[in-house]
Backbone as CSV, one residue per row, in Angstrom:
resi,resn,N_x,N_y,N_z,CA_x,CA_y,CA_z,C_x,C_y,C_z
1,ILE,-9.372,2.193,-9.627,-8.006,1.730,-9.538,-7.600,1.747,-8.079
2,GLU,-6.948,0.682,-7.656,-6.501,0.579,-6.272,-5.036,0.177,-6.249
3,TYR,-4.268,0.847,-5.419,-2.868,0.520,-5.205,-2.770,-0.274,-3.911
4,ILE,-2.119,-1.439,-3.969,-1.941,-2.286,-2.791,-0.468,-2.604,-2.638
5,TYR,0.049,-2.389,-1.437,1.430,-2.723,-1.099,1.383,-3.707,0.059
6,SER,1.960,-4.898,-0.121,1.936,-5.928,0.914,3.348,-6.338,1.279
7,CYS,3.553,-6.618,2.554,4.839,-7.117,3.054,4.636,-8.541,3.565
8,TYR,5.432,-9.452,3.038,5.361,-10.858,3.428,6.653,-11.271,4.109
9,TYR,6.546,-12.161,5.077,7.702,-12.777,5.706,7.369,-14.249,5.926
10,ASN,8.194,-15.126,5.407,7.948,-16.577,5.470,6.566,-16.940,4.915
11,LYS,6.222,-16.332,3.781,4.973,-16.577,3.065,3.722,-16.162,3.847
12,VAL,3.891,-15.311,4.864,2.766,-14.818,5.655,2.665,-13.316,5.440
13,ASN,1.476,-12.849,5.105,1.240,-11.428,4.897,1.232,-10.729,6.251
14,ASP,2.272,-9.917,6.506,2.374,-9.218,7.786,1.603,-7.903,7.787
15,ILE,1.721,-7.152,6.694,1.153,-5.807,6.658,0.754,-5.460,5.233
16,LYS,-0.295,-4.650,5.092,-0.762,-4.268,3.757,-1.223,-2.814,3.790
17,PHE,-0.884,-2.082,2.712,-1.424,-0.747,2.501,-2.385,-0.818,1.335
18,SER,-3.551,-0.257,1.499,-4.545,-0.195,0.437,-4.908,1.265,0.213
19,SER,-4.842,1.699,-1.044,-5.168,3.097,-1.333,-6.644,3.398,-1.100
20,SER,-7.499,2.400,-1.171,-8.917,2.653,-0.905,-9.170,2.883,0.588
21,LEU,-8.386,2.235,1.448,-8.488,2.487,2.888,-7.678,3.709,3.298
22,GLY,-6.556,3.918,2.633,-5.692,5.043,2.949,-4.847,4.847,4.184
23,LYS,-4.663,3.586,4.580,-3.843,3.302,5.751,-3.289,1.885,5.669
24,PHE,-2.356,1.588,6.571,-1.769,0.265,6.672,-2.596,-0.590,7.625
25,VAL,-2.676,-1.876,7.317,-3.388,-2.835,8.159,-2.435,-3.975,8.464
26,GLY,-2.300,-4.317,9.734,-1.434,-5.417,10.144,-2.223,-6.697,10.331
27,TYR,-1.605,-7.816,9.964,-2.267,-9.117,10.064,-1.615,-10.037,11.077
28,THR,-0.405,-9.712,11.511,0.290,-10.483,12.540,0.616,-9.528,13.684
29,ASP,1.157,-10.052,14.780,1.522,-9.192,15.908,2.537,-8.137,15.485
30,VAL,3.552,-8.564,14.755,4.575,-7.632,14.277,3.960,-6.648,13.275
31,GLY,3.110,-7.146,12.393,2.476,-6.296,11.396,1.564,-5.242,11.996
32,VAL,0.856,-5.587,13.051,-0.031,-4.629,13.716,0.789,-3.501,14.337
33,LYS,1.906,-3.858,14.977,2.764,-2.835,15.580,3.364,-1.928,14.508
34,GLN,3.803,-2.531,13.410,4.384,-1.738,12.323,3.326,-0.852,11.674
35,ALA,2.117,-1.363,11.504,1.032,-0.572,10.916,0.710,0.628,11.796
36,GLU,0.689,0.445,13.091,0.429,1.558,13.998,1.503,2.630,13.863
37,ALA,2.760,2.191,13.761,3.863,3.142,13.633,3.783,3.886,12.304
38,TRP,3.548,3.176,11.217,3.485,3.808,9.898,2.249,4.691,9.756
39,ASN,1.125,4.290,10.340,-0.094,5.100,10.253,0.018,6.382,11.076
40,SER,0.871,6.391,12.089,1.029,7.593,12.915,1.998,8.594,12.292
41,ASP,2.689,8.210,11.226,3.646,9.099,10.554,3.002,9.661,9.286
42,PRO,2.656,10.958,9.273,1.966,11.519,8.104,2.797,11.486,6.824
43,SER,4.121,11.538,6.938,4.946,11.514,5.724,4.916,10.146,5.051
44,ILE,4.888,9.075,5.836,4.810,7.723,5.261,3.450,7.517,4.600
45,LEU,2.388,7.989,5.245,1.047,7.855,4.651,0.936,8.662,3.361
46,ALA,1.478,9.876,3.359,1.417,10.705,2.149,2.207,10.063,1.016
47,GLN,3.359,9.500,1.328,4.174,8.827,0.317,3.441,7.610,-0.239
48,SER,2.819,6.839,0.630,2.109,5.641,0.188,0.887,5.999,-0.659
49,LYS,0.183,7.057,-0.290,-0.970,7.488,-1.077,-0.543,8.015,-2.441
50,ALA,0.624,8.643,-2.514,1.130,9.168,-3.784,1.564,8.057,-4.733
51,GLN,1.841,6.876,-4.222,2.259,5.760,-5.067,1.163,5.349,-6.039
52,LYS,-0.092,5.541,-5.668,-1.192,5.225,-6.585,-1.068,6.056,-7.853
53,GLU,-0.810,7.336,-7.690,-0.668,8.205,-8.850,0.599,7.867,-9.630
54,THR,1.677,7.553,-8.919,2.954,7.269,-9.572,2.880,5.995,-10.407
55,TYR,2.350,4.918,-9.831,2.352,3.629,-10.516,1.090,3.385,-11.336
56,CYS,-0.043,3.606,-10.737,-1.304,3.193,-11.368,-1.788,4.173,-12.428
57,LEU,-1.965,5.420,-12.046,-2.596,6.371,-12.950,-1.741,6.675,-14.173
58,ASN,-0.418,6.637,-14.026,0.449,6.883,-15.175,0.453,5.718,-16.160
59,ASN,0.219,4.515,-15.682,0.314,3.329,-16.532,-1.023,2.796,-17.018
60,ILE,-2.127,3.291,-16.503,-3.424,2.738,-16.883,-3.723,2.970,-18.358
61,GLY,-3.338,4.133,-18.884,-3.558,4.393,-20.304,-2.751,3.455,-21.187
62,ILE,-1.530,3.165,-20.784,-0.685,2.245,-21.537,-1.281,0.837,-21.517
63,ASP,-1.757,0.414,-20.373,-2.336,-0.921,-20.253,-3.612,-1.059,-21.080
64,TYR,-4.463,-0.034,-21.081,-5.684,-0.097,-21.879,-5.390,-0.099,-23.364
65,GLN,-4.389,0.644,-23.803,-4.032,0.668,-25.210,-3.477,-0.678,-25.666
66,ALA,-2.760,-1.364,-24.776,-2.174,-2.648,-25.118,-3.236,-3.743,-25.218
67,ALA,-4.328,-3.566,-24.470,-5.382,-4.590,-24.453,-6.245,-4.409,-25.631
């Protein structure tokens, strides 16, 4: 299971967090700067990593039962 959080502006992916990487990756100039700032803050990284457990792991059993 992988949690992915992406930020788009004008249909362009600026920044993405992937739980498998454990960090933010920027795809534009603005996104790279924002990724550097967010990756340097341990509280933002911890919050983003915890989202996998909050969204994915709690709902995977429900999704499998429905299928």
